C-alpha positions in Angstrom: -5.8 3.0 -1.6 -1.9 2.4 -2.4 0.4 3.9 -5.5 1.3 1.0 -7.0 5.8 2.5 -5.9 4.4 1.9 -2.5 4.1 -2.0 -2.8 6.4 -3.7 -2.5 7.6 -6.8 -4.8 8.3 -9.2 -2.1 4.9 -10.6 -1.0 5.1 -9.8 2.8 1.1 -9.0 3.6 -1.8 -10.7 2.0 -3.3 -6.7 1.5 -0.3 -6.1 -1.5 -0.8 -9.1 -2.7 -4.8 -8.0 -2.7 -4.1 -4.6 -4.3 -2.8 -6.1 -7.4 -4.5 -8.4 -7.6 -7.4 -5.6 -8.1 -4.7 -3.8 -10.3 -4.2 -7.0 -12.4 -7.6 -7.6 -12.5 -9.2 -4.3 -13.7 -5.9 -3.8 -16.7 -6.8 -7.2 -17.9 -10.4 -6.2 -18.1 -9.3 -2.8 -19.9 -7.3 -4.8 -22.3 -9.9 -7.2 -22.9 -11.9 -4.5 -23.8 -10.3 -3.2 -25.8 -8.6 -6.1 -28.3 -11.7 -7.2 -28.7 -12.8 -4.0 -29.6 -10.4 -3.8 -32.5 -11.5 -7.7 -33.8 -14.4 -5.6 -33.6 -14.3 -3.2 -35.7 -10.3 -2.5 -37.3 -9.6 -3.1 -40.6 -6.7 -5.6 -38.4 -8.9 -7.2 -36.2 -8.5 -11.0 -37.2 -8.8 -13.4 -35.7 -5.5 -14.7 -37.2 -3.5 -10.8 -36.6 -0.6 -10.2 -35.0 -2.8 -7.8 -33.5 -5.7 -9.8 -31.6 -3.0 -12.5 -31.2 0.0 -9.8 -29.1 -3.0 -8.1 -27.5 -4.8 -11.1 -26.7 -2.3 -13.1 -25.1 -0.8 -9.8 -22.9 -4.6 -9.2 -21.3 -4.3 -13.4 -21.2 -1.1 -12.9 -18.8 -3.0 -9.7 -16.8 -5.6 -12.9 -15.9 -3.5 -15.2 -14.6 -1.2 -13.2 -13.0 -4.4 -11.8 -11.0 -5.4 -15.3 -10.5 -1.9 -16.0 -8.8 -1.9 -13.2 -6.5 -5.6 -13.8 -5.7 -4.9 -17.8 -4.8 -1.3 -16.1 -3.0 -3.5 -13.7 -0.8 -6.3 -16.4 0.0 -3.5 -18.6 0.7 -1.7 -15.6 2.8 -4.8 -14.4 5.2 -5.8 -18.4 5.9 -2.5 -19.9 7.1 -0.2 -16.7 7.3 1.9 -18.5 4.7 3.8 -16.7 2.0 4.4 -19.2 -1.0 6.8 -19.0 -4.3 6.0 -20.4 -7.4 3.9 -19.8 -10.5 2.5 -22.9 -10.9 -1.0 -21.9 -9.4 -2.5 -25.9 -9.8 0.1 -27.0 -7.8 -0.4 -23.9 -5.2 -4.1 -24.0 -5.2 -4.0 -27.9 -4.3 -0.6 -27.5 -1.5 -1.8 -24.7 0.4 -5.6 -24.7 -0.3 -7.6 -25.6 3.1 -10.8 -28.5 1.3 -13.1 -25.5 2.7 -12.7 -22.8 0.4 -11.6 -25.3 -2.1 -15.3 -26.6 -1.9 -16.8 -23.0 -2.1 -16.9 -22.7 -6.3 -16.0 -25.9 -7.9 -17.5 -25.0 -11.1 -15.5 -21.5 -11.6 -12.3 -22.8 -10.0 -12.6 -26.5 -12.4 -13.3 -24.1 -15.3 -10.0 -21.7 -14.4 -7.4 -25.4 -14.5 -8.8 -26.1 -18.2 -8.5 -23.0 -19.4 -5.4 -22.9 -18.3 -4.6 -26.4 -19.2 -5.5 -25.4 -23.0 -2.2 -23.1 -22.5 0.1 -24.9 -20.6 2.7 -24.7 -23.3 2.5 -20.7 -21.9 3.8 -22.5 -18.3 7.2 -21.2 -18.7 7.0 -18.3 -17.1 9.7 -16.9 -19.5 8.0 -17.9 -22.4 5.2 -16.3 -21.1 6.2 -13.0 -20.6 8.4 -12.1 -23.4 7.5 -15.5 -26.0 11.1 -16.5 -25.8 13.4 -18.1 -23.4 16.5 -19.8 -23.7 14.7 -23.2 -25.5 14.0 -20.2 -28.2 10.8 -18.3 -29.6 7.3 -19.1 -28.9 6.8 -19.5 -32.9 2.6 -20.0 -32.8 0.9 -18.5 -29.8 -2.4 -20.0 -28.9 -5.6 -19.0 -30.1 -7.8 -16.7 -26.9 -11.5 -17.2 -27.5 -13.6 -14.6 -25.8 -15.1 -17.7 -23.4 -11.4 -18.3 -22.2 -11.6 -14.6 -21.0 -14.7 -15.3 -19.1 -13.5 -18.4 -17.1 -10.6 -16.9 -16.1 -12.1 -12.9 -15.0 -15.0 -15.4 -13.3 -12.3 -17.4 -11.3 -10.5 -14.2 -10.6 -13.2 -13.0 -9.0 -14.6 -15.9 -7.0 -11.3 -16.8 -5.1 -11.3 -12.3 -4.2 -14.4 -12.7 -3.1 -12.7 -16.0 -0.8 -10.0 -13.5 0.2 -12.5 -10.8 0.5 -14.7 -13.3 3.5 -11.5 -14.8 4.9 -10.1 -11.0 5.4 -13.4 -10.2 6.9 -14.0 -13.1 9.4 -9.9 -12.7 10.6 -10.7 -9.6 11.7 -14.1 -10.4 13.5 -12.0 -12.5 15.5 -9.5 -9.7 16.7 
């Protein structure tokens, strides 16, 4: 496994996307567990608290970014194309071949429904920093536990598609 400092920020290898995907996915899962542990046990752990909203939004970002990296790794592995941009649904619909789109239709559809619920966060700067040149994010969406489940399931399924594609490509070499 590469150290994170050894992975370039510029996407030039699908493997790099894949390794970062794992880092983001594991970090999101760990933070999610801490958030919900704090909600259930801590005095500050109520669903309206800044603690819950701030940390759950950060976990949501990590899950979302792991999905973006998984989609880009799958595209790189299957088409050898580097894709730019952050609109996961647009990238998916434009660059993923039909034989991969049909693999896990339920998980992917649920993922897009969850992402649509949080369309206020489509502005990447607003999503990352809760502020942009358009102003600050006043109301954070409530992110429910099952939203995390759906994002995690989709990220794992797309990761699996990548691994299958990589295996097929390796066996063809």
